[in-house]
Steps between C-alpha positions, in 0.01 A plus 500: 500500500678249727840639402381852587382381844830320552694816415288706743543237776877489450522879505301508825728244662813684389357831619409347836848355545661836422297677769414222744778604737329836514824692523591744222799409291662842513786403269243526217517877545850529361869489579615618840618411848278227643459426873347202676406530870517181708585371846692217335877525497619376161809534282515505122726647231186676370500728807682829437444633856338377821372731773423366848220716644518325838167323445545383143720536192475704184661316208598708195545364150458606140137481385576232241630274782188549718311184389804279570567664836134490597502123440757454778258621768226304676357824642515855367365794701511750214687628194591825331659633184668836436461624142557811294198729553181430309128557538368368833150444358647290222673279757176449696312413182766255379499320835122513543488711819259776600628819663402541866681826582778732384705750695800720435765586755780716365615356169350153560149406383376176654199304375345210688289249310309178552411186308297214645708266282801552732417326829764690698385842622532746784262765631576867459247749639244217514544403134664189357814565296742258341702710258700818550638711219746782577608756242818678609655720235603277210436172681186299560500231767214245508459257788254257653349516755710811564854611414765413757826693492559826320321641200 
């Protein structure tokens, strides 16, 4: 009985530590181009491209390098990953987000979603959102709180 309680307690602590930051770990979705948005100006061999937006930077890397690159920042404003197309609903379910709205403009279908677990959010049409998923042809881009750059 005590061992069972210990196992449950350890699992709860591990689960809490995985999600305590509240931000989705998008690299879990698969292999693709990963971007980190930050006002910090850093350099690293993990960075494959850096875009200066004028207000902040978009750092590109391979998705398997995302955890190491993320660790170099003291503040991250958002992240995104561009993957081969897949089911948007499956992505929301895997990350634990609920759909808020979906719209299609031309060949791009955009879904906005929300999870209270992620403390960063913006308002869109009076509703909280903190995840954007854009399906454009054969590519799916997922970003929090929204996607910066092209998709």
